[in-house]
TIMI-2910 file (N, C-alpha, C, CB; in pm, 1 decimal, decimal comma, always signed):
<rs>
+----------+----------+----------+----------+----------+----------+----------+----------+----------+----------+----------+----------+------+
!      n_x !      n_y !      n_z !     ca_x !     ca_y !     ca_z !      c_x !      c_y !      c_z !     cb_x !     cb_y !     cb_z ! resn !
+----------+----------+----------+----------+----------+----------+----------+----------+----------+----------+----------+----------+------+
!  +6155,8 !  +5819,1 ! -15030,0 !  +6135,6 !  +5703,0 ! -15116,2 !  +6234,6 !  +5581,3 ! -15058,4 !  +6170,9 !  +5745,8 ! -15277,8 !  Met !
!  +6194,0 !  +5472,5 ! -15081,5 !  +6261,8 !  +5342,4 ! -15048,8 !  +6406,2 !  +5345,9 ! -15105,8 !  +6179,6 !  +5216,5 ! -15110,3 !  Ser !
!  +6499,0 !  +5269,7 ! -15058,5 !  +6620,4 !  +5255,0 ! -15111,2 !  +6697,1 !  +5126,9 ! -15081,9 !  +6689,7 !  +5360,2 ! -15072,9 !  Ala !
!  +6784,6 !  +5091,0 ! -15175,5 !  +6877,3 !  +4985,0 ! -15152,2 !  +7003,2 !  +5049,3 ! -15108,2 !  +6897,8 !  +4896,8 ! -15275,3 !  Phe !
!  +7049,3 !  +4995,5 ! -14973,9 !  +7177,0 !  +5068,7 ! -14907,3 !  +7308,7 !  +4975,0 ! -14924,8 !  +7149,4 !  +5096,8 ! -14734,1 !  Thr !
!  +7281,6 !  +4867,9 ! -14958,5 !  +7407,9 !  +4784,1 ! -14984,3 !  +7410,3 !  +4706,2 ! -15112,2 !  +7427,6 !  +4684,9 ! -14873,5 !  Thr !
!  +7512,1 !  +4668,0 ! -15174,6 !  +7525,6 !  +4602,8 ! -15299,3 !  +7468,9 !  +4463,2 ! -15291,8 !  +7668,4 !  +4600,7 ! -15341,6 !  Pro !
!  +7441,6 !  +4402,0 ! -15392,0 !  +7416,2 !  +4256,8 ! -15413,8 !  +7531,3 !  +4190,1 ! -15460,0 !  +7309,0 !  +4231,8 ! -15508,5 !  Ala !
!  +7591,3 !  +4112,3 ! -15372,9 !  +7723,7 !  +4047,1 ! -15401,5 !  +7686,8 !  +3895,5 ! -15418,9 !  +7837,6 !  +4072,5 ! -15277,4 !  Asp !
!  +7687,5 !  +3855,6 ! -15544,8 !  +7639,9 !  +3719,8 ! -15585,5 !  +7735,4 !  +3635,8 ! -15636,1 !  +7541,1 !  +3724,8 ! -15680,2 !  Leu !
!  +7724,8 !  +3502,6 ! -15623,4 !  +7802,5 !  +3393,7 ! -15685,7 !  +7696,6 !  +3306,7 ! -15762,6 !  +7886,8 !  +3305,5 ! -15573,0 !  Arg !
!  +7736,0 !  +3285,1 ! -15889,5 !  +7664,2 !  +3185,0 ! -15980,5 !  +7680,4 !  +3045,2 ! -15941,6 !  +7711,5 !  +3196,0 ! -16121,2 !  Met !
!  +7567,3 !  +2969,9 ! -15904,7 !  +7568,8 !  +2831,4 ! -15871,7 !  +7526,8 !  +2753,3 ! -15994,9 !  +7477,9 !  +2801,8 ! -15751,8 !  Leu !
!  +7502,4 !  +2620,9 ! -15983,1 !  +7449,6 !  +2553,1 ! -16096,0 !  +7301,4 !  +2581,7 ! -16121,3 !  +7471,0 !  +2409,5 ! -16079,0 !  Asp !
!  +7255,0 !  +2543,0 ! -16248,1 !  +7114,1 !  +2565,2 ! -16288,4 !  +7060,0 !  +2703,2 ! -16267,8 !  +7028,2 !  +2473,6 ! -16216,2 !  Asn !
!  +7130,8 !  +2808,0 ! -16308,7 !  +7078,5 !  +2952,8 ! -16302,8 !  +7039,0 !  +2987,0 ! -16171,2 !  +6960,2 !  +2977,7 ! -16393,5 !  Tyr !
!  +7100,5 !  +2933,7 ! -16065,5 !  +7084,3 !  +2977,7 ! -15925,8 !  +7196,8 !  +3066,7 ! -15891,5 !  +7078,0 !  +2859,7 ! -15827,7 !  Gln !
!  +7177,3 !  +3165,7 ! -15786,6 !  +7270,0 !  +3259,0 ! -15743,2 !  +7270,5 !  +3258,8 ! -15593,5 !  +7241,0 !  +3392,9 ! -15799,1 !  Trp !
!  +7376,1 !  +3264,4 ! -15526,3 !  +7388,1 !  +3266,3 ! -15386,6 !  +7430,5 !  +3414,1 ! -15337,7 !  +7491,8 !  +3156,4 ! -15343,6 !  Glu !
!  +7368,0 !  +3470,9 ! -15248,5 !  +7412,4 !  +3603,8 ! -15197,6 !  +7528,6 !  +3594,6 ! -15106,5 !  +7301,6 !  +3673,4 ! -15125,6 !  Leu !
!  +7644,0 !  +3645,8 ! -15117,5 !  +7763,7 !  +3614,0 ! -15048,5 !  +7768,3 !  +3707,8 ! -14921,4 !  +7890,5 !  +3631,9 ! -15144,4 !  Leu !
!  +7701,0 !  +3828,2 ! -14929,6 !  +7698,3 !  +3923,4 ! -14810,1 !  +7560,2 !  +3958,0 ! -14788,1 !  +7783,2 !  +4054,6 ! -14830,3 !  Thr !
!  +7519,8 !  +3990,7 ! -14672,0 !  +7389,4 !  +4048,3 ! -14625,5 !  +7355,3 !  +4170,0 ! -14713,4 !  +7396,3 !  +4091,2 ! -14470,6 !  Glu !
!  +7239,3 !  +4179,7 ! -14739,4 !  +7173,1 !  +4272,1 ! -14842,3 !  +7059,8 !  +4336,3 ! -14788,2 !  +7129,2 !  +4201,1 ! -14966,4 !  Phe !
!  +7050,6 !  +4474,0 ! -14781,8 !  +6933,2 !  +4534,5 ! -14730,4 !  +6860,4 !  +4629,8 ! -14824,3 !  +6967,6 !  +4603,3 ! -14610,9 !  Asp !
!  +6729,6 !  +4622,1 ! -14798,4 !  +6635,9 !  +4715,6 ! -14878,6 !  +6547,4 !  +4781,6 ! -14776,4 !  +6544,1 !  +4635,9 ! -14991,5 !  Tyr !
!  +6553,7 !  +4921,6 ! -14778,6 !  +6468,2 !  +5003,8 ! -14695,6 !  +6342,1 !  +5033,9 ! -14754,8 !  +6530,8 !  +5124,9 ! -14661,9 !  His !
!  +6229,2 !  +5001,8 ! -14684,9 !  +6091,5 !  +5025,2 ! -14740,0 !  +6045,0 !  +5157,3 ! -14671,8 !  +5986,8 !  +4897,5 ! -14708,5 !  Val !
!  +6013,7 !  +5247,3 ! -14775,9 !  +5968,0 !  +5379,0 ! -14719,1 !  +6103,1 !  +5485,7 ! -14723,3 !  +5907,6 !  +5352,5 ! -14552,5 !  Gly !
!  +6068,0 !  +5603,2 ! -14689,4 !  +6183,9 !  +5700,3 ! -14691,5 !  +6282,4 !  +5677,8 ! -14601,0 !  +6145,5 !  +5830,0 ! -14670,7 !  Ala !
!  +6415,2 !  +5701,2 ! -14629,4 !  +6533,5 !  +5693,7 ! -14530,2 !  +6529,1 !  +5809,3 ! -14438,7 !  +6673,9 !  +5692,5 ! -14602,7 !  Leu !
!  +6562,1 !  +5795,0 ! -14318,9 !  +6614,0 !  +5668,3 ! -14264,3 !  +6485,2 !  +5575,5 ! -14210,1 !  +6723,6 !  +5703,9 ! -14139,4 !  Pro !
!  +6448,4 !  +5496,6 ! -14294,7 !  +6333,8 !  +5396,2 ! -14268,7 !  +6369,4 !  +5295,9 ! -14152,7 !  +6302,1 !  +5310,6 ! -14404,4 !  Ser !
!  +6270,9 !  +5274,8 ! -14081,4 !  +6287,8 !  +5171,6 ! -13957,0 !  +6258,2 !  +5030,3 ! -14033,0 !  +6165,3 !  +5203,4 ! -13813,5 !  Glu !
!  +6180,8 !  +5040,1 ! -14136,5 !  +6137,6 !  +4911,5 ! -14210,2 !  +6234,7 !  +4857,9 ! -14302,8 !  +6014,1 !  +4932,5 ! -14288,3 !  Ser !
!  +6320,9 !  +4751,3 ! -14264,3 !  +6432,5 !  +4717,1 ! -14344,6 !  +6407,0 !  +4566,3 ! -14358,9 !  +6577,5 !  +4757,9 ! -14279,3 !  Val !
!  +6409,2 !  +4537,8 ! -14500,2 !  +6418,2 !  +4390,1 ! -14527,8 !  +6563,3 !  +4352,2 ! -14558,3 !  +6324,6 !  +4348,4 ! -14649,9 !  Ile !
!  +6611,4 !  +4261,3 ! -14477,8 !  +6736,3 !  +4223,7 ! -14456,8 !  +6748,5 !  +4071,7 ! -14511,2 !  +6770,1 !  +4243,4 ! -14307,5 !  Arg !
!  +6824,1 !  +4061,9 ! -14622,8 !  +6835,6 !  +3935,4 ! -14682,3 !  +6979,6 !  +3877,4 ! -14647,6 !  +6810,0 !  +3947,2 ! -14837,0 !  Ile !
!  +6979,1 !  +3760,0 ! -14570,3 !  +7105,7 !  +3713,9 ! -14507,5 !  +7193,4 !  +3657,4 ! -14623,5 !  +7078,4 !  +3600,6 ! -14390,8 !  Pro !
!  +7328,7 !  +3670,9 ! -14603,7 !  +7425,5 !  +3587,0 ! -14677,6 !  +7375,5 !  +3435,3 ! -14683,5 !  +7570,0 !  +3596,6 ! -14606,4 !  Ala !
!  +7409,3 !  +3374,5 ! -14804,5 !  +7382,3 !  +3238,7 ! -14811,4 !  +7231,4 !  +3216,2 ! -14881,9 !  +7393,6 !  +3178,8 ! -14661,2 !  Gly !
!  +7160,1 !  +3322,4 ! -14886,3 !  +7021,3 !  +3311,1 ! -14949,3 !  +7043,5 !  +3287,7 ! -15105,9 !  +6928,8 !  +3452,2 ! -14920,9 !  Thr !
!  +6975,8 !  +3183,3 ! -15150,8 !  +6972,0 !  +3139,6 ! -15296,1 !  +6851,2 !  +3194,3 ! -15373,6 !  +6969,1 !  +2984,7 ! -15304,9 !  Val !
!  +6880,2 !  +3246,1 ! -15495,8 !  +6772,7 !  +3308,4 ! -15573,1 !  +6805,1 !  +3271,1 ! -15724,0 !  +6765,7 !  +3473,2 ! -15547,0 !  Thr !
!  +6697,4 !  +3272,6 ! -15796,1 !  +6707,9 !  +3260,2 ! -15936,0 !  +6701,6 !  +3384,0 ! -16007,4 !  +6611,0 !  +3176,7 ! -15984,0 !  Asp !
!  +6707,2 !  +3504,1 ! -15924,3 !  +6678,3 !  +3638,1 ! -15978,9 !  +6542,6 !  +3634,4 ! -16017,5 !  +6766,5 !  +3679,6 ! -16095,5 !  Leu !
!  +6508,3 !  +3704,3 ! -16140,8 !  +6357,0 !  +3709,1 ! -16179,6 !  +6322,8 !  +3558,9 ! -16229,8 !  +6324,9 !  +3829,6 ! -16307,9 !  Ala !
!  +6210,3 !  +3515,3 ! -16185,0 !  +6157,8 !  +3383,2 ! -16207,6 !  +6078,3 !  +3398,2 ! -16338,5 !  +6068,1 !  +3329,6 ! -16083,9 !  Thr !
!  +6143,0 !  +3372,7 ! -16442,5 !  +6066,8 !  +3392,4 ! -16576,0 !  +6079,7 !  +3270,3 ! -16657,1 !  +6120,7 !  +3515,7 ! -16660,6 !  Val !
!  +5969,8 !  +3229,5 ! -16722,6 !  +5985,5 !  +3118,6 ! -16805,3 !  +6085,1 !  +3119,1 ! -16921,6 !  +5865,1 !  +3092,7 ! -16853,8 !  Pro !
!  +6169,6 !  +3033,4 ! -16939,9 !  +6277,5 !  +3039,9 ! -17035,7 !  +6235,3 !  +3091,9 ! -17171,1 !  +6337,7 !  +2906,9 ! -17051,3 !  Arg !
!  +6112,2 !  +3071,9 ! -17215,4 !  +6079,3 !  +3113,2 ! -17356,4 !  +6065,6 !  +3260,2 ! -17357,1 !  +5947,4 !  +3046,0 ! -17411,2 !  Val !
!  +6055,1 !  +3322,0 ! -17241,2 !  +6036,9 !  +3472,6 ! -17242,7 !  +6184,3 !  +3544,3 ! -17203,3 !  +5911,6 !  +3516,6 ! -17127,8 !  Leu !
!  +6285,0 !  +3470,9 ! -17193,1 !  +6414,4 !  +3527,6 ! -17157,4 !  +6467,0 !  +3627,2 ! -17246,8 !  +6509,7 !  +3427,5 ! -17146,7 !  Trp !
!  +6430,8 !  +3620,8 ! -17381,9 !  +6484,1 !  +3730,1 ! -17468,1 !  +6422,0 !  +3866,6 ! -17436,5 !  +6459,3 !  +3696,9 ! -17616,1 !  Thr !
!  +6292,5 !  +3869,4 ! -17375,7 !  +6222,0 !  +3999,0 ! -17347,4 !  +6249,2 !  +4029,9 ! -17202,5 !  +6062,9 !  +3991,9 ! -17376,5 !  Ile !
!  +6244,1 !  +3921,1 ! -17109,1 !  +6262,0 !  +3938,1 ! -16959,1 !  +6365,5 !  +3850,0 ! -16918,4 !  +6135,2 !  +3909,1 ! -16876,4 !  Phe !
!  +6479,8 !  +3872,4 ! -16946,2 !  +6595,2 !  +3780,9 ! -16880,7 !  +6593,3 !  +3777,2 ! -16735,6 !  +6737,7 !  +3829,4 ! -16918,5 !  Pro !
!  +6640,2 !  +3670,7 ! -16668,2 !  +6643,0 !  +3664,2 ! -16522,1 !  +6714,7 !  +3778,0 ! -16451,8 !  +6705,4 !  +3539,2 ! -16481,8 !  Pro !
!  +6815,0 !  +3820,4 ! -16512,9 !  +6901,2 !  +3936,0 ! -16464,6 !  +6858,3 !  +4062,9 ! -16537,3 !  +7058,0 !  +3908,5 ! -16490,5 !  His !
!  +6892,7 !  +4181,1 ! -16482,5 !  +6869,3 !  +4293,4 ! -16546,4 !  +6864,4 !  +4399,1 ! -16451,4 !  +6757,1 !  +4285,2 ! -16622,8 !  Gly !
!  +6806,5 !  +4521,6 ! -16480,1 !  +6815,2 !  +4628,0 ! -16381,3 !  +6717,2 !  +4605,5 ! -16261,9 !  +6786,2 !  +4763,1 ! -16449,3 !  Arg !
!  +6621,8 !  +4499,7 ! -16276,6 !  +6533,1 !  +4455,9 ! -16167,6 !  +6590,7 !  +4345,5 ! -16085,2 !  +6402,5 !  +4411,5 ! -16222,1 !  Tyr !
!  +6717,1 !  +4301,1 ! -16103,7 !  +6760,2 !  +4184,6 ! -16036,2 !  +6750,8 !  +4205,0 ! -15878,4 !  +6904,8 !  +4150,7 ! -16082,0 !  Ala !
!  +6791,9 !  +4326,2 ! -15828,0 !  +6798,9 !  +4335,0 ! -15678,4 !  +6651,1 !  +4335,9 ! -15621,8 !  +6880,7 !  +4470,6 ! -15631,8 !  Lys !
!  +6566,1 !  +4385,5 ! -15701,8 !  +6420,7 !  +4377,7 ! -15652,0 !  +6380,3 !  +4232,3 ! -15661,2 !  +6317,3 !  +4471,5 ! -15740,1 !  Ala !
!  +6415,8 !  +4158,4 ! -15763,1 !  +6389,6 !  +4002,7 ! -15763,3 !  +6443,7 !  +3932,4 ! -15645,1 !  +6452,8 !  +3934,2 ! -15887,0 !  Ala !
!  +6558,4 !  +3969,3 ! -15590,6 !  +6618,6 !  +3910,9 ! -15483,2 !  +6545,4 !  +3931,9 ! -15362,7 !  +6746,6 !  +3954,5 ! -15469,8 !  Ile !
!  +6491,4 !  +4051,9 ! -15343,6 !  +6403,9 !  +4080,5 ! -15228,4 !  +6278,0 !  +4006,7 ! -15232,8 !  +6373,5 !  +4223,4 ! -15219,1 !  Val !
!  +6213,6 !  +4008,1 ! -15363,2 !  +6080,7 !  +3935,0 ! -15377,0 !  +6098,6 !  +3790,9 ! -15356,6 !  +6015,7 !  +3957,1 ! -15515,1 !  His !
!  +6206,0 !  +3727,2 ! -15408,4 !  +6225,6 !  +3580,6 ! -15376,4 !  +6245,2 !  +3548,7 ! -15230,5 !  +6344,9 !  +3527,5 ! -15450,3 !  Asp !
!  +6317,5 !  +3644,3 ! -15168,7 !  +6322,6 !  +3620,1 ! -15016,3 !  +6191,5 !  +3634,5 ! -14935,9 !  +6420,5 !  +3717,4 ! -14955,1 !  Phe !
!  +6120,3 !  +3736,5 ! -14976,2 !  +5978,9 !  +3742,8 ! -14905,1 !  +5889,8 !  +3627,5 ! -14942,6 !  +5900,4 !  +3876,7 ! -14942,8 !  Leu !
!  +5886,1 !  +3578,1 ! -15063,9 !  +5817,7 !  +3460,6 ! -15110,3 !  +5869,6 !  +3339,0 ! -15050,1 !  +5824,9 !  +3449,5 ! -15253,3 !  Tyr !
!  +5997,0 !  +3307,0 ! -15037,0 !  +6043,4 !  +3194,2 ! -14968,7 !  +6009,6 !  +3178,4 ! -14824,6 !  +6176,3 !  +3191,1 ! -14981,3 !  Glu !
!  +6026,5 !  +3289,0 ! -14748,2 !  +5981,9 !  +3298,6 ! -14610,6 !  +5845,0 !  +3330,4 ! -14578,2 !  +6054,2 !  +3388,2 ! -14549,4 !  Arg !
!  +5757,0 !  +3364,0 ! -14678,6 !  +5622,1 !  +3397,1 ! -14656,3 !  +5619,4 !  +3517,4 ! -14564,1 !  +5544,9 !  +3278,7 ! -14599,4 !  Ala !
!  +5694,0 !  +3614,3 ! -14590,5 !  +5691,1 !  +3742,2 ! -14493,0 !  +5578,4 !  +3839,0 ! -14550,3 !  +5848,1 !  +3827,4 ! -14488,9 !  Ile !
!  +5504,8 !  +3877,4 ! -14447,3 !  +5384,9 !  +3965,7 ! -14472,9 !  +5282,1 !  +3886,0 ! -14552,6 !  +5425,3 !  +4099,2 ! -14553,0 !  Gly !
!  +5227,0 !  +3951,5 ! -14644,7 !  +5122,6 !  +3888,2 ! -14727,8 !  +5184,3 !  +3885,8 ! -14870,0 !  +4978,5 !  +3970,0 ! -14722,3 !  Thr !
!  +5117,9 !  +3799,3 ! -14948,6 !  +5169,5 !  +3791,1 ! -15090,0 !  +5144,7 !  +3930,6 ! -15170,7 !  +5093,6 !  +3666,3 ! -15167,3 !  Lys !
!  +5024,4 !  +3979,2 ! -15137,8 !  +4997,4 !  +4105,3 ! -15186,4 !  +5112,4 !  +4213,4 ! -15161,7 !  +4871,1 !  +4147,1 ! -15126,0 !  Ala !
!  +5147,8 !  +4207,5 ! -15029,4 !  +5245,5 !  +4316,1 ! -14988,1 !  +5383,9 !  +4294,9 ! -15056,6 !  +5264,5 !  +4317,0 ! -14827,9 !  Trp !
!  +5418,0 !  +4157,5 ! -15057,1 !  +5553,1 !  +4130,9 ! -15120,9 !  +5550,6 !  +4170,7 ! -15273,8 !  +5592,6 !  +3972,9 ! -15105,5 !  Ala !
!  +5433,4 !  +4143,2 ! -15335,5 !  +5417,3 !  +4192,8 ! -15482,1 !  +5445,7 !  +4332,0 ! -15486,6 !  +5275,2 !  +4170,4 ! -15541,7 !  Asp !
!  +5384,8 !  +4413,8 ! -15392,9 !  +5400,3 !  +4561,3 ! -15394,9 !  +5541,5 !  +4606,7 ! -15364,1 !  +5305,8 !  +4625,0 ! -15295,6 !  Arg !
!  +5602,7 !  +4530,6 ! -15285,6 !  +5739,8 !  +4578,8 ! -15249,0 !  +5829,5 !  +4559,8 ! -15376,4 !  +5801,0 !  +4495,6 ! -15118,9 !  Val !
!  +5790,1 !  +4444,4 ! -15447,3 !  +5871,3 !  +4421,8 ! -15578,5 !  +5847,0 !  +4526,2 ! -15671,1 !  +5838,5 !  +4290,1 ! -15649,2 !  Phe !
!  +5723,4 !  +4580,7 ! -15694,2 !  +5700,7 !  +4686,7 ! -15780,3 !  +5753,7 !  +4818,8 ! -15740,1 !  +5568,1 !  +4696,7 ! -15800,7 !  Leu !
!  +5755,5 !  +4844,2 ! -15609,8 !  +5822,5 !  +4955,8 ! -15549,6 !  +5973,0 !  +4956,2 ! -15580,2 !  +5799,3 !  +4954,3 ! -15401,3 !  Glu !
!  +6036,9 !  +4840,7 ! -15549,9 !  +6175,0 !  +4820,8 ! -15551,5 !  +6221,6 !  +4852,8 ! -15706,7 !  +6209,9 !  +4667,9 ! -15499,7 !  Ala !
!  +6149,0 !  +4796,4 ! -15794,5 !  +6186,4 !  +4798,0 ! -15941,5 !  +6181,0 !  +4953,4 ! -15975,4 !  +6077,8 !  +4702,9 ! -16040,5 !  Met !
!  +6071,7 !  +5031,3 ! -15924,8 !  +6071,0 !  +5172,9 ! -15945,0 !  +6208,3 !  +5243,8 ! -15895,8 !  +5947,4 !  +5231,0 ! -15869,5 !  Glu !
!  +6242,7 !  +5216,3 ! -15769,9 !  +6363,6 !  +5264,7 ! -15701,6 !  +6487,8 !  +5238,0 ! -15797,4 !  +6381,5 !  +5189,6 ! -15557,2 !  Val !
!  +6486,3 !  +5116,5 ! -15856,9 !  +6597,2 !  +5084,4 ! -15948,8 !  +6593,8 !  +5133,3 ! -16085,5 !  +6610,3 !  +4949,6 ! -15958,1 !  Leu !
!  +6481,8 !  +5219,6 ! -16114,0 !  +6475,3 !  +5289,8 ! -16252,3 !  +6429,0 !  +5190,7 ! -16348,6 !  +6616,0 !  +5349,5 ! -16301,4 !  Gly !
!  +6359,1 !  +5082,1 ! -16332,6 !  +6305,9 !  +4999,1 ! -16421,9 !  +6187,2 !  +5068,7 ! -16509,4 !  +6261,3 !  +4879,7 ! -16346,3 !  Val !
!  +6193,8 !  +5060,7 ! -16632,1 !  +6104,7 !  +5134,6 ! -16717,2 !  +5953,7 !  +5094,1 ! -16659,4 !  +6130,9 !  +5093,6 ! -16882,9 !  Pro !
!  +5858,0 !  +5175,5 ! -16673,6 !  +5739,5 !  +5165,9 ! -16616,4 !  +5658,4 !  +5053,1 ! -16677,1 !  +5675,2 !  +5290,3 ! -16624,4 !  Lys !
!  +5671,7 !  +5033,4 ! -16817,4 !  +5598,0 !  +4928,4 ! -16885,0 !  +5653,8 !  +4796,7 ! -16845,2 !  +5602,1 !  +4944,8 ! -17035,7 !  Trp !
!  +5787,7 !  +4781,9 ! -16819,5 !  +5859,0 !  +4657,7 ! -16781,7 !  +5807,6 !  +4620,6 ! -16634,1 !  +6025,9 !  +4680,0 ! -16787,5 !  Arg !
!  +5811,2 !  +4718,6 ! -16535,6 !  +5773,3 !  +4693,4 ! -16406,9 !  +5632,1 !  +4652,3 ! -16390,3 !  +5799,6 !  +4803,6 ! -16331,0 !  Arg !
!  +5541,9 !  +4718,6 ! -16462,7 !  +5393,5 !  +4686,1 ! -16454,2 !  +5375,8 !  +4538,4 ! -16500,2 !  +5302,9 !  +4788,2 ! -16548,9 !  Val !
!  +5430,5 !  +4502,1 ! -16614,2 !  +5418,8 !  +4374,7 ! -16663,6 !  +5474,5 !  +4275,5 ! -16572,5 !  +5478,3 !  +4365,8 ! -16789,0 !  Leu !
!  +5594,7 !  +4295,9 ! -16505,7 !  +5648,5 !  +4194,7 ! -16415,4 !  +5561,5 !  +4191,1 ! -16287,6 !  +5799,4 !  +4225,1 ! -16380,6 !  Met !
!  +5521,5 !  +4309,2 ! -16247,2 !  +5435,1 !  +4301,1 ! -16128,6 !  +5312,7 !  +4218,9 ! -16153,6 !  +5394,1 !  +4437,9 ! -16083,3 !  Tyr !
!  +5231,6 !  +4237,9 ! -16261,4 !  +5110,6 !  +4169,5 ! -16284,7 !  +5135,5 !  +4025,0 ! -16300,5 !  +5041,7 !  +4223,4 ! -16401,1 !  Trp !
!  +5250,3 !  +3993,8 ! -16355,6 !  +5288,2 !  +3840,1 ! -16361,2 !  +5304,3 !  +3781,1 ! -16235,5 !  +5415,6 !  +3812,9 ! -16433,8 !  Ala !
!  +5371,0 !  +3851,5 ! -16143,9 !  +5376,9 !  +3797,1 ! -16002,5 !  +5251,8 !  +3780,9 ! -15929,5 !  +5457,6 !  +3880,5 ! -15921,5 !  Val !
!  +5163,2 !  +3885,1 ! -15955,4 !  +5030,1 !  +3884,5 ! -15895,6 !  +4948,6 !  +3777,8 ! -15937,9 !  +4961,3 !  +4003,1 ! -15921,3 !  Cys !
!  +4951,7 !  +3747,4 ! -16077,6 !  +4872,7 !  +3638,5 ! -16110,5 !  +4935,9 !  +3490,5 ! -16105,5 !  +4825,3 !  +3666,5 ! -16240,0 !  Leu !
!  +5067,5 !  +3491,2 ! -16130,0 !  +5116,8 !  +3351,8 ! -16138,0 !  +5218,4 !  +3318,9 ! -16018,4 !  +5188,5 !  +3329,4 ! -16280,3 !  Phe !
!  +5262,1 !  +3414,3 ! -15952,1 !  +5349,2 !  +3392,5 ! -15819,6 !  +5276,9 !  +3331,1 ! -15713,8 !  +5403,8 !  +3522,9 ! -15761,1 !  Gly !
!  +5347,2 !  +3227,4 ! -15653,0 !  +5296,0 !  +3151,5 ! -15548,0 !  +5366,7 !  +3163,2 ! -15408,5 !  +5297,6 !  +3017,2 ! -15591,6 !  Arg !
!  +5496,0 !  +3152,8 ! -15414,5 !  +5582,6 !  +3149,6 ! -15299,2 !  +5526,3 !  +3049,7 ! -15191,7 !  +5597,1 !  +3293,9 ! -15240,3 !  Gly !
!  +5561,2 !  +3067,8 ! -15082,4 !  +5501,7 !  +2977,7 ! -14976,4 !  +5405,9 !  +3040,2 ! -14885,6 !  +5605,9 !  +2920,5 ! -14893,2 !  Asn !
!  +5317,7 !  +3121,0 ! -14952,2 !  +5200,1 !  +3156,6 ! -14872,1 !  +5094,1 !  +3072,1 ! -14869,8 !  +5150,7 !  +3270,5 ! -14907,6 !  Tyr !
!  +5002,0 !  +3079,2 ! -14764,2 !  +4886,4 !  +2989,9 ! -14750,5 !  +4786,3 !  +3027,3 ! -14843,0 !  +4829,7 !  +2989,2 ! -14615,3 !  Gln !
!  +4731,1 !  +2940,6 ! -14919,8 !  +4619,6 !  +2983,1 ! -15027,5 !  +4501,8 !  +2939,4 ! -14961,2 !  +4631,0 !  +2913,9 ! -15182,1 !  His !
!  +4382,4 !  +3021,2 ! -14961,3 !  +4289,1 !  +2975,3 ! -14896,2 !  +4158,6 !  +2983,5 ! -14945,7 !  +4296,6 !  +3021,3 ! -14793,2 !  Gly !
+----------+----------+----------+----------+----------+----------+----------+----------+----------+----------+----------+----------+------+
</rs>
């Protein structure tokens, strides 16, 4: 199974933005996986991108925060395909123990409404 092997060391900036202070790794696939998503220090994230009206149910932070950092990074750099980035988000939430109902809703939200910097065609 995939794994997070380093902590997410964050500093809060203005406007609900967070900066990653140290490099952060996520291994896709069983350890020791050769497929590593390495998010560099200095990366800025809003954690889970959720409309403010839904924050009481889905706050930007939570058990899924590390998965959201990975997802934001993939979207910002358009790494892989959007569908792959969304599946990585779903998988990472499972690794973090996010309840199934929550991860499925969040996954479908990014599938339907997430855009990132992917080419739309």
